[in-house]
TIMI-2910 file (N, C-alpha, C, CB; in pm, 1 decimal, decimal comma, always signed):
<rs>
+----------+----------+----------+----------+----------+----------+----------+----------+----------+----------+----------+----------+------+
!      n_x !      n_y !      n_z !     ca_x !     ca_y !     ca_z !      c_x !      c_y !      c_z !     cb_x !     cb_y !     cb_z ! resn !
+----------+----------+----------+----------+----------+----------+----------+----------+----------+----------+----------+----------+------+
!    +83,9 !   -116,8 !     +1,2 !     +1,2 !     -3,2 !     -2,8 !    +89,7 !   +122,6 !     -1,9 !    -97,1 !     -5,1 !   +113,7 !  Met !
!    +55,9 !   +219,5 !    -79,6 !   +135,6 !   +338,4 !    -98,9 !    +66,6 !   +463,3 !    -28,3 !   +155,4 !   +363,4 !   -253,8 !  Ser !
!   +151,3 !   +547,5 !    +24,1 !    +99,7 !   +672,3 !    +85,7 !    +91,4 !   +782,6 !    -19,7 !   +191,2 !   +718,2 !   +204,7 !  Asp !
!   +135,6 !   +752,3 !   -143,4 !   +134,1 !   +850,2 !   -252,6 !     -9,7 !   +890,1 !   -285,1 !   +204,0 !   +793,1 !   -378,7 !  Gln !
!    -35,5 !  +1014,8 !   -296,4 !   -167,4 !  +1066,9 !   -326,8 !   -185,1 !  +1073,0 !   -478,9 !   -187,7 !  +1207,0 !   -262,6 !  Lys !
!   -303,4 !  +1055,6 !   -520,4 !   -337,0 !  +1063,4 !   -663,8 !   -352,2 !  +1212,6 !   -700,8 !   -470,9 !   +981,6 !   -696,6 !  Thr !
!   -341,0 !  +1249,1 !   -830,3 !   -367,2 !  +1385,5 !   -869,5 !   -505,8 !  +1436,4 !   -831,7 !   -348,7 !  +1398,0 !  -1014,7 !  Pro !
!   -604,7 !  +1343,0 !   -830,3 !   -737,7 !  +1384,6 !   -792,7 !   -746,7 !  +1424,9 !   -639,5 !   -836,7 !  +1269,8 !   -825,2 !  Gln !
!   -675,4 !  +1344,2 !   -560,9 !   -675,8 !  +1377,3 !   -416,6 !   -598,8 !  +1502,5 !   -390,2 !   -617,6 !  +1263,5 !   -333,8 !  Glu !
!   -491,1 !  +1525,8 !   -457,8 !   -413,1 !  +1652,1 !   -443,0 !   -495,0 !  +1771,5 !   -486,0 !   -282,5 !  +1646,8 !   -525,7 !  Ile !
!   -560,6 !  +1754,6 !   -598,8 !   -641,5 !  +1864,0 !   -650,9 !   -757,1 !  +1899,8 !   -558,0 !   -695,0 !  +1827,8 !   -787,5 !  Gly !
!   -825,8 !  +1795,1 !   -510,7 !   -937,7 !  +1819,2 !   -416,7 !   -888,1 !  +1889,9 !   -291,9 !  -1007,0 !  +1686,1 !   -377,7 !  Thr !
!   -781,3 !  +1845,7 !   -235,3 !   -727,2 !  +1907,1 !   -116,9 !   -686,1 !  +2052,4 !   -144,5 !   -608,6 !  +1826,4 !    -65,9 !  His !
!   -615,9 !  +2078,8 !   -249,2 !   -576,4 !  +2213,9 !   -287,6 !   -692,5 !  +2301,2 !   -313,7 !   -490,2 !  +2211,6 !   -406,8 !  Ala !
!   -795,4 !  +2251,5 !   -378,3 !   -914,1 !  +2334,2 !   -401,3 !   -982,8 !  +2373,7 !   -276,2 !  -1010,0 !  +2264,0 !   -487,9 !  Leu !
!   -992,9 !  +2278,3 !   -181,1 !  -1052,1 !  +2304,9 !    -52,5 !   -972,4 !  +2411,1 !    +19,5 !  -1060,2 !  +2178,1 !    +30,6 !  Asn !
!   -841,5 !  +2401,7 !    +14,2 !   -756,6 !  +2501,2 !    +81,5 !   -773,7 !  +2642,0 !    +13,0 !   -604,1 !  +2454,5 !    +77,3 !  Lys !
!   -782,8 !  +2639,1 !   -115,1 !   -803,0 !  +2768,6 !   -189,8 !   -928,9 !  +2839,7 !   -145,6 !   -810,6 !  +2743,9 !   -342,7 !  Ala !
!  -1039,1 !  +2764,7 !   -130,8 !  -1160,1 !  +2819,7 !    -90,0 !  -1153,6 !  +2864,5 !    +59,6 !  -1269,6 !  +2719,7 !   -114,0 !  Val !
!  -1088,8 !  +2787,5 !   +140,8 !  -1066,3 !  +2825,0 !   +279,9 !   -996,8 !  +2960,2 !   +295,2 !   -984,7 !  +2718,9 !   +348,0 !  His !
!   -885,6 !  +2972,6 !   +222,5 !   -807,7 !  +3096,7 !   +231,3 !   -879,0 !  +3214,6 !   +166,9 !   -672,4 !  +3077,9 !   +166,1 !  Tyr !
!   -955,4 !  +3191,5 !    +58,6 !  -1031,3 !  +3298,7 !     -0,8 !  -1139,2 !  +3343,4 !    +91,8 !  -1089,3 !  +3257,1 !   -132,1 !  Ala !
!  -1201,9 !  +3254,8 !   +159,9 !  -1301,6 !  +3289,8 !   +264,3 !  -1241,3 !  +3371,2 !   +377,9 !  -1364,5 !  +3162,8 !   +321,8 !  Asp !
!  -1119,7 !  +3334,8 !   +418,5 !  -1055,6 !  +3411,2 !   +528,0 !  -1022,6 !  +3555,6 !   +482,5 !   -924,6 !  +3338,6 !   +575,5 !  Lys !
!   -977,7 !  +3566,7 !   +360,0 !   -947,6 !  +3699,1 !   +305,2 !  -1078,1 !  +3781,2 !   +298,5 !   -880,8 !  +3687,1 !   +162,6 !  Ala !
!  -1186,4 !  +3721,9 !   +258,4 !  -1316,9 !  +3792,4 !   +257,3 !  -1362,8 !  +3831,1 !   +394,4 !  -1422,8 !  +3707,0 !   +192,9 !  Asp !
!  -1341,4 !  +3746,6 !   +494,9 !  -1382,0 !  +3783,9 !   +630,3 !  -1304,1 !  +3899,9 !   +678,9 !  -1366,2 !  +3669,4 !   +725,4 !  Arg !
!  -1176,7 !  +3904,6 !   +649,2 !  -1089,8 !  +4020,3 !   +687,5 !  -1138,0 !  +4149,2 !   +620,9 !   -940,7 !  +3993,2 !   +647,6 !  Tyr !
!  -1189,2 !  +4136,2 !   +496,5 !  -1232,2 !  +4256,3 !   +427,4 !  -1357,8 !  +4314,6 !   +494,6 !  -1259,2 !  +4225,6 !   +278,6 !  Ala !
!  -1438,7 !  +4226,9 !   +549,9 !  -1557,6 !  +4269,6 !   +623,5 !  -1665,8 !  +4332,5 !   +538,9 !  -1518,6 !  +4364,8 !   +727,8 !  Gly !
!  -1646,1 !  +4336,8 !   +406,1 !  -1752,0 !  +4393,6 !   +316,9 !  -1751,6 !  +4540,5 !   +311,4 !  -1886,9 !  +4350,1 !   +359,9 !  Gly !
!  -1648,1 !  +4604,8 !   +368,7 !  -1643,3 !  +4752,6 !   +366,4 !  -1504,5 !  +4797,3 !   +316,4 !  -1673,1 !  +4812,9 !   +510,3 !  Thr !
!  -1496,5 !  +4916,3 !   +262,1 !  -1370,1 !  +4968,8 !   +221,6 !  -1281,2 !  +4986,4 !   +339,5 !  -1386,8 !  +5097,1 !   +149,1 !  Phe !
!  -1336,1 !  +5036,5 !   +451,3 !  -1261,0 !  +5060,6 !   +571,5 !  -1202,1 !  +4927,9 !   +623,8 !  -1350,4 !  +5127,6 !   +677,8 !  Ala !
!  -1282,9 !  +4824,2 !   +620,8 !  -1229,3 !  +4694,2 !   +665,7 !  -1123,4 !  +4642,0 !   +584,5 !  -1331,2 !  +4595,3 !   +671,1 !  Gly !
!  -1136,4 !  +4657,8 !   +451,2 !  -1032,7 !  +4613,6 !   +355,7 !   -905,9 !  +4694,3 !   +372,8 !  -1082,8 !  +4625,6 !   +210,9 !  Ala !
!   -923,0 !  +4822,3 !   +393,5 !   -805,6 !  +4905,8 !   +411,8 !   -731,9 !  +4876,7 !   +538,4 !   -843,4 !  +5047,6 !   +409,5 !  Glu !
!   -805,6 !  +4854,8 !   +647,6 !   -745,0 !  +4828,9 !   +779,4 !   -677,2 !  +4691,9 !   +780,5 !   -852,4 !  +4836,6 !   +891,8 !  Ala !
!   -725,0 !  +4598,6 !   +700,5 !   -672,0 !  +4462,5 !   +703,3 !   -604,2 !  +4422,5 !   +574,0 !   -781,6 !  +4365,8 !   +733,4 !  Asn !
!   -553,2 !  +4514,4 !   +504,1 !   -494,2 !  +4491,8 !   +371,2 !   -389,2 !  +4389,8 !   +375,4 !   -438,0 !  +4616,9 !   +314,8 !  Ala !
!   -306,2 !  +4388,3 !   +476,0 !   -193,4 !  +4290,0 !   +487,8 !   -243,7 !  +4147,1 !   +495,0 !   -107,8 !  +4319,7 !   +613,3 !  Glu !
!   -348,1 !  +4130,1 !   +585,7 !   -402,8 !  +3993,8 !   +600,0 !   -473,8 !  +3951,7 !   +472,5 !   -500,2 !  +3985,8 !   +720,0 !  His !
!   -545,3 !  +4040,4 !   +412,2 !   -616,1 !  +4006,6 !   +288,4 !   -515,5 !  +3970,7 !   +175,8 !   -706,9 !  +4125,7 !   +244,3 !  Ile !
!   -402,8 !  +4036,9 !   +169,4 !   -305,0 !  +4005,4 !    +66,5 !   -241,4 !  +3867,5 !    +92,0 !   -196,5 !  +4114,7 !    +61,3 !  Ala !
!   -215,3 !  +3840,4 !   +219,7 !   -151,4 !  +3709,6 !   +252,5 !   -251,1 !  +3594,4 !   +223,3 !   -105,4 !  +3705,7 !   +406,0 !  Ile !
!   -372,3 !  +3606,2 !   +270,6 !   -470,3 !  +3498,2 !   +247,3 !   -511,7 !  +3487,2 !   +101,1 !   -594,0 !  +3520,8 !   +332,8 !  Tyr !
!   -519,1 !  +3603,0 !    +33,1 !   -547,5 !  +3601,4 !   -109,3 !   -436,9 !  +3532,9 !   -185,3 !   -567,4 !  +3741,8 !   -161,5 !  Gly !
!   -313,5 !  +3561,6 !   -145,7 !   -197,8 !  +3495,4 !   -210,8 !   -197,7 !  +3348,2 !   -188,4 !    -67,6 !  +3552,5 !   -160,7 !  Gly !
!   -228,7 !  +3303,3 !    -67,2 !   -230,3 !  +3158,4 !    -37,3 !   -345,6 !  +3092,6 !   -121,6 !   -251,5 !  +3132,6 !   +122,2 !  Leu !
!   -459,3 !  +3162,3 !   -126,4 !   -571,4 !  +3108,2 !   -212,8 !   -529,0 !  +3088,1 !   -357,7 !   -693,5 !  +3204,4 !   -210,1 !  Ala !
!   -448,2 !  +3183,1 !   -410,4 !   -403,5 !  +3180,1 !   -544,5 !   -309,1 !  +3060,6 !   -562,6 !   -336,0 !  +3312,1 !   -581,4 !  Thr !
!   -212,9 !  +3044,9 !   -472,6 !   -117,9 !  +2932,3 !   -481,5 !   -193,9 !  +2804,5 !   -481,0 !    -16,0 !  +2933,8 !   -366,3 !  Val !
!   -281,0 !  +2782,5 !   -387,1 !   -357,0 !  +2653,8 !   -381,5 !   -444,3 !  +2632,1 !   -502,4 !   -444,4 !  +2648,9 !   -257,0 !  Tyr !
!   -499,0 !  +2738,3 !   -559,3 !   -578,9 !  +2724,2 !   -677,6 !   -490,9 !  +2684,0 !   -796,5 !   -653,8 !  +2854,0 !   -706,4 !  Ala !
!   -367,8 !  +2737,6 !   -803,4 !   -273,7 !  +2695,9 !   -908,5 !   -237,3 !  +2550,3 !   -893,5 !   -147,1 !  +2781,5 !   -905,3 !  Asp !
!   -219,6 !  +2504,1 !   -768,7 !   -184,0 !  +2365,7 !   -745,8 !   -305,0 !  +2272,6 !   -793,3 !   -149,0 !  +2343,7 !   -590,3 !  Ile !
!   -425,2 !  +2318,3 !   -759,8 !   -539,5 !  +2242,4 !   -806,9 !   -548,3 !  +2236,6 !   -959,8 !   -665,7 !  +2301,9 !   -751,1 !  Ala !
!   -517,6 !  +2347,2 !  -1024,4 !   -519,2 !  +2343,2 !  -1172,9 !   -412,4 !  +2253,3 !  -1222,5 !   -501,1 !  +2482,5 !  -1233,8 !  Lys !
!   -293,8 !  +2251,2 !  -1164,0 !   -188,0 !  +2163,0 !  -1207,1 !   -227,7 !  +2016,2 !  -1190,7 !    -61,1 !  +2192,6 !  -1129,5 !  Ala !
!   -288,5 !  +1984,2 !  -1081,8 !   -331,9 !  +1849,2 !  -1050,5 !   -439,2 !  +1805,7 !  -1148,0 !   -383,2 !  +1840,4 !   -906,6 !  Ala !
!   -528,7 !  +1901,5 !  -1188,6 !   -628,2 !  +1871,0 !  -1287,2 !   -566,7 !  +1845,4 !  -1424,1 !   -727,5 !  +1982,2 !  -1295,0 !  Ala !
!   -460,8 !  +1914,1 !  -1454,3 !   -393,6 !  +1888,7 !  -1583,5 !   -322,9 !  +1757,4 !  -1583,7 !   -294,8 !  +1998,4 !  -1615,8 !  Ala !
!   -273,1 !  +1716,4 !  -1471,9 !   -210,4 !  +1585,3 !  -1463,3 !   -313,9 !  +1475,2 !  -1481,4 !   -138,2 !  +1568,9 !  -1329,3 !  Leu !
!   -430,4 !  +1493,7 !  -1418,0 !   -541,0 !  +1400,4 !  -1424,6 !   -588,5 !  +1388,0 !  -1571,2 !   -657,2 !  +1446,8 !  -1331,4 !  Thr !
!   -596,2 !  +1502,9 !  -1642,5 !   -643,8 !  +1502,2 !  -1778,3 !   -541,4 !  +1433,8 !  -1869,1 !   -672,4 !  +1644,9 !  -1825,7 !  Asp !
!   -414,7 !  +1444,5 !  -1836,4 !   -310,7 !  +1379,2 !  -1919,7 !   -299,8 !  +1229,7 !  -1892,1 !   -174,3 !  +1445,1 !  -1895,5 !  Asn !
!   -349,3 !  +1182,8 !  -1778,7 !   -335,1 !  +1043,5 !  -1744,8 !   -464,3 !   +961,3 !  -1783,4 !   -304,7 !  +1031,0 !  -1592,9 !  Asn !
!   -556,3 !  +1026,0 !  -1846,7 !   -683,8 !   +958,5 !  -1874,6 !   -664,3 !   +870,0 !  -1991,5 !   -798,4 !  +1057,9 !  -1900,5 !  Val !
+----------+----------+----------+----------+----------+----------+----------+----------+----------+----------+----------+----------+------+
</rs>
């Protein structure tokens, strides 16, 4: 038995993380310009993490498509 994850498992995990961090960024924004301005650093960090995980999910999907 192998502990190696499949591209589908990696993609699913990465997509869940992307949504998690995008939601965190949104919560820091608070729906107002003042909230976004006051928490710009947190929003940038969580938005960046969401982007990285979304890119990983896209790469995993491309691997899955190539292995079909």
